C-alpha positions in Angstrom: -4.6 -15.4 -30.6 -8.3 -15.2 -29.6 -9.0 -18.6 -31.1 -6.0 -20.1 -29.4 -7.0 -18.7 -26.0 -10.6 -20.0 -26.5 -9.4 -23.5 -27.4 -7.0 -23.5 -24.4 -9.9 -22.5 -22.1 -12.1 -25.3 -23.5 -9.3 -27.8 -23.0 -8.9 -26.9 -19.4 -12.7 -27.2 -18.9 -13.0 -30.7 -20.4 -11.9 -32.6 -17.3 -14.5 -30.8 -15.2 -17.3 -31.4 -17.7 -16.4 -35.0 -18.5 -16.7 -37.8 -16.0 -14.2 -40.0 -17.8 -11.2 -39.0 -20.0 -9.5 -41.3 -22.5 -6.0 -42.4 -21.6 -4.4 -40.4 -24.4 -5.9 -37.2 -23.0 -4.2 -37.7 -19.6 -0.8 -38.0 -21.2 -1.1 -34.8 -23.3 -3.6 -32.4 -21.8 -4.3 -31.1 -18.3 -6.5 -33.2 -16.0 -7.1 -30.7 -13.2 -10.7 -30.2 -12.4 -12.5 -27.2 -10.7 -12.4 -28.0 -7.0 -15.6 -27.4 -5.0 -15.4 -25.9 -1.6 -16.9 -27.2 1.6 -20.2 -25.3 1.1 -20.7 -26.9 -2.3 -19.6 -30.6 -2.0 -19.9 -31.1 1.8 -17.2 -32.2 4.2 -15.9 -31.4 7.6 -15.5 -28.2 9.6 -13.2 -28.4 12.6 -11.9 -25.9 15.2 -9.0 -27.2 17.2 -7.3 -25.7 20.2 -3.6 -26.3 20.6 -2.8 -27.0 24.3 0.3 -24.8 24.2 0.8 -25.1 27.9 1.6 -28.8 27.3 4.3 -27.8 24.9 5.9 -25.6 27.7 5.7 -28.6 30.1 7.3 -30.9 27.5 10.1 -28.4 27.0 10.6 -28.2 30.8 10.7 -32.0 31.0 13.4 -32.1 28.4 15.4 -29.2 30.0 15.2 -31.0 33.4 16.6 -34.2 31.8 19.3 -32.3 30.0 20.2 -30.5 33.2 20.6 -33.8 35.0 23.0 -35.1 32.3 25.0 -31.9 32.3 25.4 -31.8 36.1 26.5 -35.4 36.1 29.0 -34.8 33.3 30.5 -31.8 35.1 30.5 -33.6 38.5 28.2 -31.2 40.2 26.6 -32.9 43.2 22.8 -32.8 43.5 20.2 -34.9 45.4 17.3 -34.7 42.9 15.9 -32.7 40.0 12.1 -32.6 39.6 9.6 -30.5 37.5 7.1 -28.8 39.8 3.4 -28.4 38.8 3.7 -24.6 38.5 6.0 -24.9 35.4 9.2 -24.7 37.5 12.2 -27.0 37.9 13.3 -27.7 41.5 16.8 -28.8 42.2 17.9 -30.1 45.6 21.6 -29.4 46.2 23.6 -31.0 49.1 24.7 -27.5 50.2 25.3 -23.9 49.1 28.7 -24.7 47.7 27.2 -26.0 44.5 25.1 -23.0 43.7 27.9 -21.0 41.9 28.7 -24.0 39.7 25.0 -24.4 38.9 24.8 -20.7 38.0 27.8 -21.0 35.7 26.2 -24.0 33.9 22.9 -22.1 33.5 24.5 -19.1 32.0 26.6 -21.2 29.6 24.3 -24.0 28.6 20.7 -23.1 29.6 20.1 -19.5 28.6 16.3 -20.1 28.4 16.2 -20.8 32.2 16.3 -18.1 34.9 17.1 -18.4 38.7 13.8 -17.9 40.5 14.7 -18.6 44.2 17.2 -20.4 46.4 16.2 -21.6 49.9 18.7 -23.1 52.4 17.3 -25.8 54.8 18.3 -28.8 56.9 18.7 -31.0 53.8 20.8 -28.5 51.8 19.7 -25.9 49.3 16.6 -26.0 47.3 16.8 -24.1 44.0 13.8 -23.2 41.8 14.3 -22.4 38.1 11.8 -21.2 35.6 11.6 -20.5 31.9 12.0 -16.9 30.9 8.6 -15.3 30.1 9.8 -14.5 26.6 10.8 -18.1 26.1 7.4 -19.3 27.3 5.6 -17.1 24.8 7.9 -18.2 22.0 7.4 -21.9 22.9 3.6 -21.4 22.8 3.6 -19.6 19.5 6.0 -22.2 18.0 3.7 -25.0 19.2 0.7 -23.4 17.3 2.8 -22.8 14.2 4.3 -26.2 14.2 1.0 -27.8 14.9 -0.5 -26.0 12.0 2.2 -27.2 9.6 2.1 -30.7 11.0 -1.7 -31.0 10.5 -1.3 -29.5 7.0 1.2 -32.2 6.1 -1.0 -35.0 7.5 -4.0 -33.8 5.6 -2.0 -33.5 2.4 -0.9 -37.1 2.7 -4.5 -38.2 3.7 -5.5 -37.1 0.2 -8.0 -34.2 0.8 -8.3 -31.9 -2.2 -8.1 -28.2 -1.5 -8.3 -28.2 2.4 -8.6 -24.9 4.1 -6.3 -24.8 7.2 -5.5 -21.5 8.9 -4.8 -20.1 12.4 -7.7 -18.6 14.3 -6.8 -16.4 17.3 -3.8 -17.2 19.4 -4.1 -20.9 19.9 -6.8 -22.2 17.6 -6.7 -23.8 14.2 -9.6 -23.8 11.7 -9.8 -26.8 9.3 -12.2 -27.3 6.5 -12.0 -30.6 4.6 -14.2 -30.7 1.5 -15.4 -34.1 0.3 -14.2 -36.1 3.3 -16.1 -39.4 3.4 -14.6 -40.8 6.7 -14.9 -38.0 9.3 -14.0 -40.1 12.4 -10.8 -41.4 10.7 -9.8 -37.9 9.7 -10.4 -36.6 13.2 -8.2 -39.4 14.7 -5.5 -38.7 12.2 -5.5 -35.0 12.8 -5.5 -35.2 16.6 -3.0 -37.9 17.1 0.1 -36.6 18.9 2.4 -39.3 17.4 5.2 -38.8 19.9 7.6 -41.6 19.2 10.2 -42.4 21.9 12.8 -45.1 22.4 13.4 -46.0 26.1 15.2 -48.8 27.9 13.2 -51.4 29.9 14.0 -51.2 33.6 15.9 -54.3 34.6 15.1 -56.1 37.8 11.6 -54.7 38.1 9.1 -57.6 38.2 5.4 -57.6 37.4 4.8 -58.1 41.2 6.9 -55.0 41.9 4.7 -53.0 39.5 1.6 -54.4 41.2 2.9 -53.6 44.6 4.0 -50.1 43.6 7.6 -50.8 44.4 9.1 -48.6 41.6 12.6 -47.3 42.0 13.6 -43.7 41.3 14.0 -42.9 37.6 11.5 -45.5 36.5 8.0 -45.1 35.2 5.2 -47.6 34.5 3.7 -47.7 31.0 0.9 -49.6 29.3 2.0 -52.2 26.8 -0.1 -53.6 23.9 0.5 -57.2 23.2 -0.9 -59.5 20.5 -1.2 -63.3 20.7 0.1 -64.4 17.3 -1.9 -67.7 17.5 -5.3 -66.3 18.4 -4.8 -62.8 17.0 -6.3 -61.3 20.2 -4.9 -58.1 21.7 -4.4 -57.5 25.4 -2.7 -55.0 27.6 -0.1 -55.3 30.3 2.2 -53.0 32.3 5.9 -52.6 31.8 8.5 -50.5 33.7 10.7 -48.2 31.6 13.5 -45.9 32.5 12.5 -42.2 32.5 15.3 -41.1 30.1 14.3 -41.0 26.4 17.3 -42.3 24.3 15.8 -41.1 21.0 12.6 -39.6 19.6 10.9 -39.7 16.3 12.1 -36.2 15.2 14.8 -37.9 13.0 12.4 -39.9 10.9 12.5 -39.2 7.2 10.2 -41.9 6.0 7.6 -44.3 7.4 6.1 -47.1 5.2 3.6 -49.9 5.8 5.2 -53.4 5.3 3.7 -56.9 5.7 5.2 -59.5 8.0 5.4 -62.5 5.7 5.5 -64.9 8.6 2.3 -63.8 10.3 0.8 -61.8 7.4 0.3 -58.7 9.6 1.2 -55.1 8.9 4.0 -53.2 10.6 5.6 -49.8 10.1 9.1 -49.6 8.8 11.1 -46.4 9.8 14.0 -44.7 8.1 16.1 -42.1 10.0 18.1 -39.3 8.6 21.9 -39.3 8.9 22.0 -37.9 12.4 19.2 -40.1 13.6 21.0 -43.2 12.1 24.1 -42.4 14.0 22.2 -41.9 17.3 20.3 -45.1 16.8 23.5 -47.0 16.0 25.1 -45.6 19.1 22.1 -46.4 21.3 21.9 -50.0 20.1 25.7 -50.5 20.4 25.7 -49.3 24.0 22.7 -51.5 25.0 23.3 -54.9 23.5 21.3 -57.6 25.2 18.9 -55.1 26.7 15.3 -54.5 25.9 14.6 -51.3 23.9 10.9 -50.2 24.2 9.2 -48.4 21.3 6.7 -46.0 22.9 4.1 -44.1 20.9 1.9 -41.6 22.6 2.7 -43.2 26.0 1.8 -46.7 24.9 4.5 -49.4 24.5 4.0 -51.3 21.2 7.0 -53.6 21.4 10.1 -54.1 23.5 12.6 -56.2 21.6 16.0 -57.3 22.9 18.9 -55.6 21.1 21.0 -58.5 19.8 23.6 -56.4 18.1 24.5 -52.9 16.9 21.9 -51.8 14.3 23.4 -49.6 11.6 21.8 -48.3 8.4 19.3 -45.9 10.1 16.3 -48.3 10.0 13.9 -49.6 12.6 10.3 -51.0 12.7 7.2 -50.7 14.8 5.3 -54.0 15.2 2.1 -54.3 17.1 -1.6 -55.3 16.8 -2.3 -52.9 13.8 -5.0 -53.2 11.2 -3.9 -52.2 7.8 -5.8 -48.8 8.1 -4.2 -48.1 11.5 -0.8 -48.9 10.1 -1.3 -46.6 7.2 -2.5 -43.7 9.4 0.4 -44.3 11.8 2.8 -44.1 8.9 1.2 -40.8 7.8 1.5 -39.1 11.1 5.1 -40.3 11.6 6.1 -39.0 8.2 4.4 -35.7 8.8 6.0 -35.4 12.3 4.7 -35.3 15.8 2.4 -32.6 17.1 4.4 -30.4 19.5 1.4 -30.3 21.8 -1.9 -32.1 22.1 -4.9 -30.6 20.3 -8.5 -30.4 21.6 -11.5 -30.4 19.3 -13.7 -27.4 20.2 -16.1 -27.6 17.3 -16.9 -30.3 14.7 -19.5 -30.0 12.0 -20.3 -32.2 9.0 -21.8 -30.5 6.0 -23.8 -32.9 3.9 -23.4 -33.0 0.1 -27.2 -32.6 -0.4 -26.9 -29.0 0.9 -24.0 -28.3 -1.4 -25.9 -29.8 -4.4 -28.8 -27.5 -3.7 -26.5 -24.5 -3.3 -24.9 -25.3 -6.7 -28.2 -25.6 -8.4 -29.5 -22.3 -7.0 -26.2 -20.5 -7.7 -26.1 -21.7 -11.3 -29.8 -20.8 -11.7 -29.0 -17.3 -10.5 -26.1 -17.0 -12.9 -28.2 -18.4 -15.8 -31.1 -16.0 -15.2 -28.8 -13.1 -14.8 -26.8 -14.0 -17.9 -29.9 -14.6 -20.1 -31.4 -11.3 -18.9 -28.3 -9.4 -19.8 -28.0 -11.1 -23.2 -31.6 -10.1 -24.1 -31.1 -6.6 -22.8 -27.9 -6.1 -24.9 -29.6 -7.4 -28.1 -32.7 -5.3 -27.6 -30.8 -2.1 -26.7 -27.7 -2.3 -28.9 -29.0 -4.6 -31.7 -26.1 -6.3 -33.6 -23.5 -4.7 -31.4 -25.3 -6.2 -28.4 -24.8 -9.7 -30.0 -21.1 -8.9 -30.3 -21.0 -8.1 -26.5 -22.9 -11.3 -25.8 -20.3 -13.3 -27.7 -17.6 -11.7 -25.6 -19.7 -12.4 -22.4 -19.9 -16.2 -23.2 -16.2 -16.3 -23.8 -15.6 -14.4 -20.5 -17.5 -17.1 -18.6 -15.6 -19.9 -20.3 -12.3 -18.2 -19.4 -13.3 -17.7 -15.8 -14.1 -21.4 -15.3 -11.0 -22.4 -17.2 -8.9 -20.1 -15.0 -10.3 -21.8 -11.9 -9.3 -25.2 -13.3 -5.9 -24.1 -14.5 -4.9 -22.5 -11.2 -6.4 -25.3 -9.1 -8.6 -22.8 -7.4 -11.6 -23.8 -5.2 -15.1 -22.7 -6.3 -17.3 -21.8 -3.3 -20.8 -20.3 -3.0 -19.4 -16.8 -2.7 -17.3 -17.7 -5.7 -20.5 -18.3 -7.7 -21.7 -14.9 -6.5 -18.4 -13.5 -7.9 -19.1 -15.0 -11.3 -22.6 -13.5 -11.2 -21.2 -10.1 -10.4 -18.6 -10.5 -13.2 -21.3 -11.3 -15.7 -22.8 -7.8 -15.0 -19.4 -6.1 -15.1 -18.4 -7.8 -18.3 -21.1 -5.9 -20.4 -20.5 -2.8 -18.4 -17.3 -2.2 -20.3 -19.1 -2.7 -23.6 -21.8 -0.2 -22.5 -19.1 2.5 -22.0 -17.6 1.8 -25.4 -21.0 1.7 -27.2 -22.2 4.9 -25.6 -19.0 6.7 -26.7 -19.4 5.3 -30.2 -23.0 6.6 -30.3 -21.8 10.0 -29.3 -19.1 10.0 -32.1 -21.7 8.9 -34.7 -24.1 11.7 -33.7 -21.3 14.1 -34.6 -21.4 12.7 -38.1 -18.3 10.4 -38.1 -18.2 7.3 -40.2 -18.7 3.9 -38.6 -14.9 3.2 -38.8 -13.9 6.6 -37.3 -16.6 6.3 -34.6 -15.4 2.8 -33.7 -11.8 3.9 -33.4 -12.7 7.0 -31.3 -15.1 5.0 -29.1 -12.5 2.4 -28.2 -9.6 4.8 -27.8 -11.5 7.1 -25.5 -13.3 4.5 -23.4 -10.5 2.0 -23.0 -8.5 4.1 -20.5 -11.7 4.5 -18.3 -12.4 0.8 -18.5 -8.8 -0.2 -17.6 -8.9 2.3 -14.6 -12.2 0.9 -13.3 -11.2 -2.7 -13.6 -7.7 -2.2 -12.1 -9.1 -0.4 -9.0 -11.6 -3.2 -8.6 -8.9 -5.8 -9.1 -6.8 -4.1 -6.4 -9.7 -4.5 -3.9 -10.1 -8.1 -5.0 -6.4 -8.9 -4.4 -6.6 -7.3 -1.0 -9.6 -9.5 -0.2 -7.7 -12.5 -1.3 -4.6 -11.7 0.7 -6.3 -10.8 4.0 -9.6 -12.6 3.7 -10.5 -16.1 4.8 -12.6 -18.9 3.5 -15.7 -17.6 1.6 -14.2 -14.1 1.2 -11.2 -15.6 -0.6 -13.5 -17.7 -2.8 -15.3 -14.6 -3.9 -12.0 -12.7 -4.5 -10.6 -15.6 -6.7 -13.5 -15.6 -9.1 -13.7 -11.8 -9.2 -10.0 -11.4 -9.9 -10.0 -14.0 -12.7 -13.2 -12.5 -14.1 -11.8 -8.9 -14.2 -8.7 -10.0 -16.1 -10.9 -12.0 -18.6 -13.2 -9.0 -18.8 -10.5 -6.7 -20.0 -9.5 -9.1 -22.7 -13.0 -9.9 -24.0 -14.4 -6.4 -23.8 -11.5 -4.6 -25.3 -9.7 -7.1 -27.6 -12.3 -9.7 -28.6 -15.2 -7.3 -29.4 -12.8 -5.0 -31.3 -11.6 -7.8 -33.5 -15.1 -8.8 -34.3 -16.0 -5.2 -35.3 -12.9 -4.8 -37.3 -13.8 -8.0 -39.2 -17.4 -6.8 -39.8 -16.3 -3.4 -41.0 -13.4 -4.6 -43.2 -13.8 -5.0 -46.9 -17.2 -3.2 -46.7 -19.0 -6.3 -45.1 -21.0 -3.8 -43.0 -21.5 -0.3 -44.3 -23.3 0.9 -41.2 -22.8 0.1 -37.5 -25.9 -1.5 -35.9 -25.7 0.0 -32.4 
């Protein structure tokens, strides 16, 4: 059993120690390496702030649009519905007769809104609605939670190994990306809102009207990116779109980069889920021969004319993309849109040179500590000290193999945990050996002293290691970053220590004392 565990440990360590593995190895054996943390291999450190107030504003915008549609469907007269700057919705009614109908609709279909005030004037009745405070808080918390998950999905697809992403405070997100070689691209990918909307182009609004500011109600002007296919140059213009969003990107299940064979340019192909496919089919069927604009983060990328109903749940985004931009856009669309914009509060880049120096000094500390302990055990406990040293070497192999097997990240505090474990590994043997010495002073034979020493010291060793393991697990559960790195190596080291100190050394002693190979115990 010991030999099998040792071989398994070495097998798990081979990918870390070898820069290139043969093809047959990758088909049979594990290929997972020990991942290095940000403090060892360099990378990016970011602190983001989620602008959760924007999420509340977006929710109010959607509620205002939904309220307009509901009032129209139920034939309740109103002059206009606008969202005020102080996170309120203002509704202008022709008179007081409509307020009871409005209250019934709010109670039935809009439980998140509450009646704030109603003022009667010459133009009718002005009603002010607001989101309930509990709903505002829930929306803000949801924005941070969804933002955290969305960023995590984007980073996973970006290909960063062992990122550290966690909330910090009420509206902040801490991100550590070890080994990132393109920091600016990573920042752009993380911070992109990626709000995809489908809107109709406003008919009858000319470029001159836009220039003169003659924009009808319910219409808004957007920037549009255009590309000249002959020259390849990109330029911007303005286009008028209807306010109402017919569909958003929340129904996207997949987004892939494709190549336009005619112009040899990349575009993003979209696939919707079943519900999104039905909505898109209904939207295109109801608007044949009209222009449908594809809006991403407030910029129009294309506005094709709908020639016929589009079924099958597929669409595409064409524009002046480079291949890298198209790939990043596909990543953020697959991962989902951020529920609110994020602002970078802190950005630091840790160079790999610092990490390399840290590794060298950390390994030097472990090496000096390990060699010192090895010599001490040999001098103080003679041949028994050699047995403890063999167990110590196996303990270190199992710790490193455990880091590779579990895909854990080795950090600078993790190296400190290994150094601590080296000392604790022989501590168990010291307890056993001192108990054996006591038994031999009482005149017992080497075999009897060995049996008594292990049986009496084992319970104490297990108790000491388990209590330390409990503390390590608590550190892992509630700690962050470096503390978790320390807890990981300490936990793996404690488990390996119990095995090597109690099982491995006992097997070696049993072998040496069996069949009279060793008449006396060198201790």
